[in-house]
C-alpha positions in Angstrom: 0.1 0.6 0.3 2.6 2.3 0.2 3.9 5.1 3.3 0.6 7.2 2.0 -2.6 5.8 2.6 -5.1 6.2 0.1 -7.0 9.2 0.0 -5.1 11.2 1.5 -3.1 14.1 0.7 0.8 14.0 0.3 2.0 15.5 3.0 4.0 19.0 1.9 1.7 18.9 -1.6 0.0 22.2 -1.9 -3.4 22.5 -3.9 -2.1 24.9 -6.7 -4.2 28.0 -8.4 -4.9 27.2 -11.9 -2.1 28.9 -13.8 -3.5 27.0 -17.2 -4.4 30.5 -18.6 -2.6 33.3 -18.2 -3.0 37.0 -19.0 0.0 37.3 -21.3 1.3 35.5 -24.3 5.0 35.6 -25.5 5.5 37.9 -28.1 2.8 40.4 -27.4 3.1 43.7 -26.4 1.7 45.9 -23.6 1.8 48.9 -21.9 2.6 49.2 -18.5 3.1 50.8 -15.1 6.0 49.5 -13.0 4.6 49.7 -9.1 7.9 47.6 -7.9 11.4 46.2 -7.8 12.5 43.1 -7.3 15.3 42.0 -5.3 17.6 41.4 -8.7 16.9 45.5 -9.5 14.5 44.5 -12.0 11.0 46.4 -12.7 7.7 44.9 -11.5 4.6 45.3 -13.4 0.7 43.3 -13.4 -1.2 42.3 -15.9 -4.4 41.3 -14.4 -2.1 39.9 -11.2 0.4 38.5 -13.5 3.9 39.6 -12.3 5.6 40.7 -15.5 9.6 41.3 -15.0 11.0 44.6 -16.7 14.7 45.1 -16.6 16.2 48.8 -16.4 12.8 50.3 -15.0 12.7 52.3 -12.2 8.8 52.2 -9.7 7.0 55.1 -12.1 7.8 54.2 -15.7 4.7 54.2 -17.7 6.8 51.5 -20.7 5.4 49.7 -23.4 7.2 46.0 -23.2 6.9 43.0 -25.5 6.6 39.2 -23.2 10.2 37.7 -24.3 9.0 34.4 -21.4 6.3 33.3 -20.2 6.8 30.8 -16.9 4.8 28.9 -14.6 3.7 31.9 -12.6 5.9 35.0 -13.6 6.8 36.6 -16.9 10.0 38.3 -18.6 9.9 41.7 -20.8 11.5 43.9 -22.9 11.0 47.6 -23.4 10.0 48.2 -26.7 12.1 51.2 -28.6 
C-alpha cells in the first residue's frame, strides 16, 4: 500500500491555483506601469495580477513592453524602443 494511505494528500503538497490561463502571451506587446522593484533590481509590473519582470526600469515608469518569456507564475519582458 505504500507510505501514503489511499485518499490522503501527500505531505507538503499544496493545492495549486489554476495557472493554465495566463493573461499574457510570449511575443505580445503591452503597456504597463512599474509598481515595484525586485530583489534583482528589475521593475515589476502586473497584468491582471500576473507578475511581469522588466529590466532597466524604475518605479513610476510607464512603458510599452514585449513579453519574451512566460513561466508558470511570472513573465519577463523587454522595453520596446
